[in-house]
N, CA, C and O atoms as a CHARMM CRD file, in Angstrom:
* protein
*
  272
    1    1 MET  N     52.44300  11.95800 -22.79400 PROA 1      0.00000
    2    1 MET  CA    53.43800  12.82800 -23.35500 PROA 1      0.00000
    3    1 MET  C     53.55200  12.65200 -24.87200 PROA 1      0.00000
    4    1 MET  O     53.32000  11.55700 -25.38300 PROA 1      0.00000
    5    2 LEU  N     53.89100  13.68000 -25.56800 PROA 2      0.00000
    6    2 LEU  CA    54.08100  13.61500 -26.98500 PROA 2      0.00000
    7    2 LEU  C     55.57300  13.47800 -27.29600 PROA 2      0.00000
    8    2 LEU  O     56.35900  14.28500 -26.80100 PROA 2      0.00000
    9    3 PRO  N     55.98500  12.52400 -28.06800 PROA 3      0.00000
   10    3 PRO  CA    57.41400  12.35400 -28.36100 PROA 3      0.00000
   11    3 PRO  C     57.97500  13.60300 -29.02900 PROA 3      0.00000
   12    3 PRO  O     57.36900  14.19000 -29.92600 PROA 3      0.00000
   13    4 GLY  N     59.17600  13.99000 -28.54800 PROA 4      0.00000
   14    4 GLY  CA    59.84000  15.16800 -29.15800 PROA 4      0.00000
   15    4 GLY  C     59.35100  16.47200 -28.64200 PROA 4      0.00000
   16    4 GLY  O     59.77900  17.50700 -29.15300 PROA 4      0.00000
   17    5 HSD  N     58.48100  16.50800 -27.66100 PROA 5      0.00000
   18    5 HSD  CA    57.98500  17.75100 -27.08900 PROA 5      0.00000
   19    5 HSD  C     58.33400  17.86700 -25.61700 PROA 5      0.00000
   20    5 HSD  O     58.57700  16.86400 -24.94700 PROA 5      0.00000
   21    6 PRO  N     58.35700  19.09700 -25.11700 PROA 6      0.00000
   22    6 PRO  CA    58.68600  19.25200 -23.70600 PROA 6      0.00000
   23    6 PRO  C     57.71700  18.54300 -22.79800 PROA 6      0.00000
   24    6 PRO  O     56.63200  18.14500 -23.22200 PROA 6      0.00000
   25    7 ASP  N     58.12000  18.37600 -21.49600 PROA 7      0.00000
   26    7 ASP  CA    57.29200  17.57300 -20.55800 PROA 7      0.00000
   27    7 ASP  C     55.91400  18.20800 -20.28600 PROA 7      0.00000
   28    7 ASP  O     55.00300  17.51800 -19.82700 PROA 7      0.00000
   29    8 TYR  N     55.75400  19.51100 -20.56300 PROA 8      0.00000
   30    8 TYR  CA    54.48100  20.15500 -20.18400 PROA 8      0.00000
   31    8 TYR  C     53.46800  20.08200 -21.32700 PROA 8      0.00000
   32    8 TYR  O     52.36800  20.62200 -21.20500 PROA 8      0.00000
   33    9 VAL  N     53.81400  19.43400 -22.42200 PROA 9      0.00000
   34    9 VAL  CA    52.84900  19.27500 -23.51100 PROA 9      0.00000
   35    9 VAL  C     52.40800  17.79100 -23.53600 PROA 9      0.00000
   36    9 VAL  O     53.24500  16.89200 -23.60700 PROA 9      0.00000
   37   10 PHE  N     51.13700  17.56300 -23.47900 PROA 10     0.00000
   38   10 PHE  CA    50.61600  16.17900 -23.51500 PROA 10     0.00000
   39   10 PHE  C     49.31700  16.14200 -24.31900 PROA 10     0.00000
   40   10 PHE  O     48.66500  17.16400 -24.53700 PROA 10     0.00000
   41   11 GLN  N     48.98100  14.98600 -24.73200 PROA 11     0.00000
   42   11 GLN  CA    47.79500  14.72900 -25.56100 PROA 11     0.00000
   43   11 GLN  C     46.75200  14.00500 -24.72800 PROA 11     0.00000
   44   11 GLN  O     47.05300  13.04500 -24.02000 PROA 11     0.00000
   45   12 ILE  N     45.52800  14.48200 -24.82700 PROA 12     0.00000
   46   12 ILE  CA    44.38500  13.81300 -24.18200 PROA 12     0.00000
   47   12 ILE  C     43.53000  13.18400 -25.26600 PROA 12     0.00000
   48   12 ILE  O     43.07900  13.88800 -26.16900 PROA 12     0.00000
   49   13 VAL  N     43.29400  11.88600 -25.20600 PROA 13     0.00000
   50   13 VAL  CA    42.47600  11.21000 -26.15800 PROA 13     0.00000
   51   13 VAL  C     41.06200  11.04000 -25.53700 PROA 13     0.00000
   52   13 VAL  O     40.90800  10.45200 -24.46700 PROA 13     0.00000
   53   14 ILE  N     40.06400  11.56100 -26.22800 PROA 14     0.00000
   54   14 ILE  CA    38.67300  11.52500 -25.70500 PROA 14     0.00000
   55   14 ILE  C     37.87600  10.57000 -26.53500 PROA 14     0.00000
   56   14 ILE  O     37.88600  10.64500 -27.76400 PROA 14     0.00000
   57   15 ASP  N     37.18400   9.67000 -25.88000 PROA 15     0.00000
   58   15 ASP  CA    36.29500   8.72800 -26.57600 PROA 15     0.00000
   59   15 ASP  C     35.21900   9.53200 -27.30600 PROA 15     0.00000
   60   15 ASP  O     34.59900  10.40600 -26.70100 PROA 15     0.00000
   61   16 PRO  N     34.99000   9.26400 -28.55900 PROA 16     0.00000
   62   16 PRO  CA    33.99100   9.98200 -29.36200 PROA 16     0.00000
   63   16 PRO  C     32.58400   9.98300 -28.75400 PROA 16     0.00000
   64   16 PRO  O     31.81900  10.92600 -28.95300 PROA 16     0.00000
   65   17 SER  N     32.24700   8.91300 -28.00800 PROA 17     0.00000
   66   17 SER  CA    30.91900   8.85400 -27.40200 PROA 17     0.00000
   67   17 SER  C     30.75900   9.89700 -26.26500 PROA 17     0.00000
   68   17 SER  O     29.62800  10.17000 -25.86300 PROA 17     0.00000
   69   18 CYS  N     31.82000  10.46700 -25.75300 PROA 18     0.00000
   70   18 CYS  CA    31.77600  11.43400 -24.70000 PROA 18     0.00000
   71   18 CYS  C     31.82000  12.85700 -25.20700 PROA 18     0.00000
   72   18 CYS  O     31.68700  13.80000 -24.42800 PROA 18     0.00000
   73   19 ARG  N     32.00800  13.02400 -26.51800 PROA 19     0.00000
   74   19 ARG  CA    32.26000  14.37700 -27.08100 PROA 19     0.00000
   75   19 ARG  C     31.15800  15.39600 -26.70700 PROA 19     0.00000
   76   19 ARG  O     31.45100  16.49400 -26.23300 PROA 19     0.00000
   77   20 GLY  N     29.90900  15.01300 -26.92800 PROA 20     0.00000
   78   20 GLY  CA    28.80100  15.94200 -26.70600 PROA 20     0.00000
   79   20 GLY  C     28.75800  16.40600 -25.25800 PROA 20     0.00000
   80   20 GLY  O     28.58600  17.59400 -24.98500 PROA 20     0.00000
   81   21 GLU  N     28.91400  15.46500 -24.32800 PROA 21     0.00000
   82   21 GLU  CA    28.88200  15.79400 -22.88400 PROA 21     0.00000
   83   21 GLU  C     30.04600  16.74700 -22.51300 PROA 21     0.00000
   84   21 GLU  O     29.86900  17.71200 -21.76900 PROA 21     0.00000
   85   22 ILE  N     31.22600  16.44300 -23.05500 PROA 22     0.00000
   86   22 ILE  CA    32.37500  17.28600 -22.71300 PROA 22     0.00000
   87   22 ILE  C     32.23300  18.70200 -23.29700 PROA 22     0.00000
   88   22 ILE  O     32.56400  19.69000 -22.64100 PROA 22     0.00000
   89   23 LEU  N     31.73400  18.78200 -24.54600 PROA 23     0.00000
   90   23 LEU  CA    31.48300  20.09600 -25.15900 PROA 23     0.00000
   91   23 LEU  C     30.48900  20.90600 -24.34600 PROA 23     0.00000
   92   23 LEU  O     30.68300  22.10600 -24.15100 PROA 23     0.00000
   93   24 ARG  N     29.41900  20.26300 -23.86600 PROA 24     0.00000
   94   24 ARG  CA    28.43900  20.98000 -23.06600 PROA 24     0.00000
   95   24 ARG  C     29.03600  21.48200 -21.75000 PROA 24     0.00000
   96   24 ARG  O     28.77700  22.61200 -21.33700 PROA 24     0.00000
   97   25 LYS  N     29.82700  20.64600 -21.10100 PROA 25     0.00000
   98   25 LYS  CA    30.42100  21.03100 -19.82400 PROA 25     0.00000
   99   25 LYS  C     31.39900  22.14500 -20.03800 PROA 25     0.00000
  100   25 LYS  O     31.39200  23.08100 -19.23900 PROA 25     0.00000
  101   26 LEU  N     32.24100  22.13200 -21.04300 PROA 26     0.00000
  102   26 LEU  CA    33.19400  23.19400 -21.36100 PROA 26     0.00000
  103   26 LEU  C     32.45900  24.48800 -21.63400 PROA 26     0.00000
  104   26 LEU  O     32.80500  25.54900 -21.11600 PROA 26     0.00000
  105   27 HSD  N     31.40200  24.36800 -22.48900 PROA 27     0.00000
  106   27 HSD  CA    30.63100  25.55900 -22.85500 PROA 27     0.00000
  107   27 HSD  C     29.99800  26.21300 -21.62000 PROA 27     0.00000
  108   27 HSD  O     29.95400  27.43800 -21.49800 PROA 27     0.00000
  109   28 ARG  N     29.50600  25.35400 -20.69900 PROA 28     0.00000
  110   28 ARG  CA    28.81300  25.84700 -19.50400 PROA 28     0.00000
  111   28 ARG  C     29.78700  26.65500 -18.58900 PROA 28     0.00000
  112   28 ARG  O     29.35300  27.55700 -17.87200 PROA 28     0.00000
  113   29 ILE  N     31.09200  26.32400 -18.62200 PROA 29     0.00000
  114   29 ILE  CA    32.03000  27.02000 -17.79000 PROA 29     0.00000
  115   29 ILE  C     32.79900  28.10700 -18.60000 PROA 29     0.00000
  116   29 ILE  O     33.78900  28.67200 -18.13400 PROA 29     0.00000
  117   30 GLY  N     32.30400  28.36400 -19.81000 PROA 30     0.00000
  118   30 GLY  CA    32.83300  29.47300 -20.60600 PROA 30     0.00000
  119   30 GLY  C     34.08300  29.20100 -21.44300 PROA 30     0.00000
  120   30 GLY  O     34.77800  30.12400 -21.86700 PROA 30     0.00000
  121   31 ILE  N     34.35600  27.88800 -21.67400 PROA 31     0.00000
  122   31 ILE  CA    35.47400  27.51000 -22.51800 PROA 31     0.00000
  123   31 ILE  C     34.92700  27.06800 -23.87800 PROA 31     0.00000
  124   31 ILE  O     34.39500  25.96500 -24.00800 PROA 31     0.00000
  125   32 ASN  N     35.05800  27.91400 -24.86900 PROA 32     0.00000
  126   32 ASN  CA    34.57200  27.62900 -26.20400 PROA 32     0.00000
  127   32 ASN  C     35.49100  28.35600 -27.20500 PROA 32     0.00000
  128   32 ASN  O     36.39200  29.10400 -26.82600 PROA 32     0.00000
  129   33 ALA  N     35.22900  28.10700 -28.46900 PROA 33     0.00000
  130   33 ALA  CA    36.08700  28.74500 -29.51100 PROA 33     0.00000
  131   33 ALA  C     36.05900  30.22700 -29.45200 PROA 33     0.00000
  132   33 ALA  O     37.07200  30.86400 -29.73900 PROA 33     0.00000
  133   34 ALA  N     34.92800  30.82800 -29.08900 PROA 34     0.00000
  134   34 ALA  CA    34.81700  32.30100 -29.04000 PROA 34     0.00000
  135   34 ALA  C     35.70600  32.84700 -27.94800 PROA 34     0.00000
  136   34 ALA  O     36.32000  33.89900 -28.12800 PROA 34     0.00000
  137   35 SER  N     35.79800  32.13900 -26.78000 PROA 35     0.00000
  138   35 SER  CA    36.64300  32.66600 -25.70800 PROA 35     0.00000
  139   35 SER  C     38.12500  32.36300 -25.98500 PROA 35     0.00000
  140   35 SER  O     38.99800  33.12900 -25.57600 PROA 35     0.00000
  141   36 LEU  N     38.40100  31.28700 -26.65500 PROA 36     0.00000
  142   36 LEU  CA    39.81300  30.90900 -26.90300 PROA 36     0.00000
  143   36 LEU  C     40.38200  31.66800 -28.10600 PROA 36     0.00000
  144   36 LEU  O     41.57000  31.98800 -28.12800 PROA 36     0.00000
  145   37 PHE  N     39.54900  31.95600 -29.09800 PROA 37     0.00000
  146   37 PHE  CA    40.01000  32.60700 -30.30300 PROA 37     0.00000
  147   37 PHE  C     39.09700  33.81700 -30.58300 PROA 37     0.00000
  148   37 PHE  O     38.13900  33.69900 -31.34700 PROA 37     0.00000
  149   38 PRO  N     39.38400  34.96700 -29.97600 PROA 38     0.00000
  150   38 PRO  CA    38.53100  36.16400 -30.19100 PROA 38     0.00000
  151   38 PRO  C     38.52000  36.57600 -31.66200 PROA 38     0.00000
  152   38 PRO  O     39.52100  36.45100 -32.36700 PROA 38     0.00000
  153   39 GLY  N     37.39800  37.05700 -32.09200 PROA 39     0.00000
  154   39 GLY  CA    37.27600  37.49400 -33.45500 PROA 39     0.00000
  155   39 GLY  C     36.17600  36.67500 -34.17300 PROA 39     0.00000
  156   39 GLY  O     35.52200  35.80600 -33.59600 PROA 39     0.00000
  157   40 LEU  N     36.02200  37.00600 -35.44200 PROA 40     0.00000
  158   40 LEU  CA    34.93300  36.39600 -36.20600 PROA 40     0.00000
  159   40 LEU  C     35.07500  34.89400 -36.36900 PROA 40     0.00000
  160   40 LEU  O     34.09200  34.15800 -36.28200 PROA 40     0.00000
  161   41 GLU  N     36.32800  34.43100 -36.61000 PROA 41     0.00000
  162   41 GLU  CA    36.53500  32.99400 -36.80200 PROA 41     0.00000
  163   41 GLU  C     36.16700  32.21900 -35.54300 PROA 41     0.00000
  164   41 GLU  O     35.46800  31.20800 -35.61600 PROA 41     0.00000
  165   42 GLY  N     36.64200  32.69400 -34.37700 PROA 42     0.00000
  166   42 GLY  CA    36.32400  32.01100 -33.14700 PROA 42     0.00000
  167   42 GLY  C     34.82900  31.99300 -32.86400 PROA 42     0.00000
  168   42 GLY  O     34.28600  30.98900 -32.40300 PROA 42     0.00000
  169   43 PHE  N     34.14900  33.14800 -33.15400 PROA 43     0.00000
  170   43 PHE  CA    32.71600  33.22600 -32.97700 PROA 43     0.00000
  171   43 PHE  C     31.99800  32.23100 -33.87800 PROA 43     0.00000
  172   43 PHE  O     31.06500  31.56200 -33.43500 PROA 43     0.00000
  173   44 ALA  N     32.41900  32.12200 -35.13700 PROA 44     0.00000
  174   44 ALA  CA    31.81500  31.21100 -36.07700 PROA 44     0.00000
  175   44 ALA  C     32.01500  29.76800 -35.63000 PROA 44     0.00000
  176   44 ALA  O     31.09400  28.96000 -35.75200 PROA 44     0.00000
  177   45 LEU  N     33.19100  29.42500 -35.11800 PROA 45     0.00000
  178   45 LEU  CA    33.45000  28.11500 -34.64400 PROA 45     0.00000
  179   45 LEU  C     32.58900  27.76900 -33.39200 PROA 45     0.00000
  180   45 LEU  O     32.14100  26.63500 -33.22100 PROA 45     0.00000
  181   46 SER  N     32.37500  28.80300 -32.51900 PROA 46     0.00000
  182   46 SER  CA    31.58500  28.56500 -31.32400 PROA 46     0.00000
  183   46 SER  C     30.10400  28.35300 -31.71500 PROA 46     0.00000
  184   46 SER  O     29.39300  27.63300 -31.01400 PROA 46     0.00000
  185   47 LEU  N     29.63900  28.94800 -32.78900 PROA 47     0.00000
  186   47 LEU  CA    28.26100  28.71100 -33.23400 PROA 47     0.00000
  187   47 LEU  C     28.10400  27.28000 -33.72200 PROA 47     0.00000
  188   47 LEU  O     27.07300  26.64500 -33.50000 PROA 47     0.00000
  189   48 ARG  N     29.12600  26.78500 -34.38200 PROA 48     0.00000
  190   48 ARG  CA    29.07800  25.39000 -34.86700 PROA 48     0.00000
  191   48 ARG  C     28.99800  24.45200 -33.63600 PROA 48     0.00000
  192   48 ARG  O     28.19900  23.51500 -33.62100 PROA 48     0.00000
  193   49 THR  N     29.79500  24.70300 -32.65500 PROA 49     0.00000
  194   49 THR  CA    29.79300  23.85900 -31.43900 PROA 49     0.00000
  195   49 THR  C     28.44900  23.95900 -30.74000 PROA 49     0.00000
  196   49 THR  O     27.88100  22.95300 -30.31500 PROA 49     0.00000
  197   50 LYS  N     27.93600  25.20800 -30.62400 PROA 50     0.00000
  198   50 LYS  CA    26.63000  25.39000 -29.98900 PROA 50     0.00000
  199   50 LYS  C     25.50000  24.66300 -30.68900 PROA 50     0.00000
  200   50 LYS  O     24.57900  24.16000 -30.04500 PROA 50     0.00000
  201   51 SER  N     25.57500  24.60600 -32.05500 PROA 51     0.00000
  202   51 SER  CA    24.57100  23.90900 -32.80000 PROA 51     0.00000
  203   51 SER  C     24.66700  22.40800 -32.51600 PROA 51     0.00000
  204   51 SER  O     23.63400  21.74000 -32.47300 PROA 51     0.00000
  205   52 LEU  N     25.85600  21.85800 -32.32200 PROA 52     0.00000
  206   52 LEU  CA    26.01500  20.43900 -31.97000 PROA 52     0.00000
  207   52 LEU  C     25.41900  20.18000 -30.59600 PROA 52     0.00000
  208   52 LEU  O     24.75400  19.16700 -30.38200 PROA 52     0.00000
  209   53 ILE  N     25.66500  21.12200 -29.64300 PROA 53     0.00000
  210   53 ILE  CA    25.14500  20.95500 -28.29500 PROA 53     0.00000
  211   53 ILE  C     23.59500  20.96000 -28.33400 PROA 53     0.00000
  212   53 ILE  O     22.94400  20.12100 -27.71100 PROA 53     0.00000
  213   54 LEU  N     23.03400  21.91400 -29.07000 PROA 54     0.00000
  214   54 LEU  CA    21.55300  22.05700 -29.12200 PROA 54     0.00000
  215   54 LEU  C     20.92600  20.87600 -29.83800 PROA 54     0.00000
  216   54 LEU  O     19.81000  20.48600 -29.49600 PROA 54     0.00000
  217   55 SER  N     21.58500  20.30300 -30.79800 PROA 55     0.00000
  218   55 SER  CA    21.05700  19.16400 -31.56000 PROA 55     0.00000
  219   55 SER  C     20.91500  17.91000 -30.64900 PROA 55     0.00000
  220   55 SER  O     20.10100  17.02400 -30.91100 PROA 55     0.00000
  221   56 ASP  N     21.72600  17.87000 -29.58400 PROA 56     0.00000
  222   56 ASP  CA    21.71300  16.73300 -28.70200 PROA 56     0.00000
  223   56 ASP  C     20.62900  16.86900 -27.63900 PROA 56     0.00000
  224   56 ASP  O     20.31400  15.89600 -26.95400 PROA 56     0.00000
  225   57 LEU  N     20.06000  18.04600 -27.49300 PROA 57     0.00000
  226   57 LEU  CA    19.06900  18.24400 -26.41500 PROA 57     0.00000
  227   57 LEU  C     17.73600  17.61000 -26.86500 PROA 57     0.00000
  228   57 LEU  O     17.44000  17.56100 -28.05900 PROA 57     0.00000
  229   58 PRO  N     16.94200  17.12800 -25.89900 PROA 58     0.00000
  230   58 PRO  CA    15.65500  16.54100 -26.26700 PROA 58     0.00000
  231   58 PRO  C     14.74200  17.61400 -26.86300 PROA 58     0.00000
  232   58 PRO  O     14.81200  18.78700 -26.49800 PROA 58     0.00000
  233   59 LYS  N     13.88000  17.17700 -27.79500 PROA 59     0.00000
  234   59 LYS  CA    12.98200  18.11500 -28.47500 PROA 59     0.00000
  235   59 LYS  C     11.93000  18.56900 -27.47900 PROA 59     0.00000
  236   59 LYS  O     11.41800  17.77200 -26.69300 PROA 59     0.00000
  237   60 GLN  N     11.60900  19.86200 -27.51900 PROA 60     0.00000
  238   60 GLN  CA    10.56700  20.38300 -26.64100 PROA 60     0.00000
  239   60 GLN  C      9.45700  20.90300 -27.47200 PROA 60     0.00000
  240   60 GLN  O      9.65500  21.64400 -28.43500 PROA 60     0.00000
  241   61 GLY  N      8.28800  20.50400 -27.08700 PROA 61     0.00000
  242   61 GLY  CA     7.08700  20.86700 -27.83400 PROA 61     0.00000
  243   61 GLY  C      6.41100  22.06900 -27.32600 PROA 61     0.00000
  244   61 GLY  O      6.94200  22.72300 -26.42900 PROA 61     0.00000
  245   62 VAL  N      5.27800  22.40900 -27.83400 PROA 62     0.00000
  246   62 VAL  CA     4.51100  23.57200 -27.43200 PROA 62     0.00000
  247   62 VAL  C      4.08700  23.42900 -25.95900 PROA 62     0.00000
  248   62 VAL  O      3.98800  24.43500 -25.25800 PROA 62     0.00000
  249   63 GLU  N      3.84000  22.22100 -25.48500 PROA 63     0.00000
  250   63 GLU  CA     3.46800  22.03500 -24.14700 PROA 63     0.00000
  251   63 GLU  C      4.47100  22.58600 -23.15400 PROA 63     0.00000
  252   63 GLU  O      4.10600  23.10100 -22.09700 PROA 63     0.00000
  253   64 MET  N      5.73800  22.46900 -23.51100 PROA 64     0.00000
  254   64 MET  CA     6.78000  22.99000 -22.65600 PROA 64     0.00000
  255   64 MET  C      6.71600  24.53800 -22.55900 PROA 64     0.00000
  256   64 MET  O      6.93500  25.11500 -21.49400 PROA 64     0.00000
  257   65 LEU  N      6.41300  25.18300 -23.69600 PROA 65     0.00000
  258   65 LEU  CA     6.27000  26.62500 -23.73200 PROA 65     0.00000
  259   65 LEU  C      5.10300  27.11100 -22.93500 PROA 65     0.00000
  260   65 LEU  O      5.14800  28.17900 -22.32500 PROA 65     0.00000
  261   66 GLU  N      4.02100  26.30100 -22.93900 PROA 66     0.00000
  262   66 GLU  CA     2.79600  26.70900 -22.23100 PROA 66     0.00000
  263   66 GLU  C      3.06100  26.69800 -20.71300 PROA 66     0.00000
  264   66 GLU  O      2.48100  27.50700 -19.98900 PROA 66     0.00000
  265   67 ARG  N      3.91400  25.80800 -20.22900 PROA 67     0.00000
  266   67 ARG  CA     4.18900  25.74800 -18.78100 PROA 67     0.00000
  267   67 ARG  C      5.03700  26.93100 -18.31300 PROA 67     0.00000
  268   67 ARG  O      5.01700  27.26800 -17.12900 PROA 67     0.00000
  269   68 VAL  N      5.77300  27.56000 -19.21000 PROA 68     0.00000
  270   68 VAL  CA     6.66700  28.65500 -18.83400 PROA 68     0.00000
  271   68 VAL  C      5.91900  29.89100 -18.72200 PROA 68     0.00000
  272   68 VAL  O      6.49300  30.93500 -18.41300 PROA 68     0.00000
């Protein structure tokens, strides 16, 4: 609970080491800045999050493309 706020408002503290995994899972189920904040600003924020998600993925070389 947050002091001075109603009972239905609470704060969730997330360990920084879990951030990437949580962002990926939320994005996978359609919860991102673009869906929460429609418009250009939400879209721009969602691109930033998507770039963080993509930067955590393992690098794929030409060999991976050849198999597809």
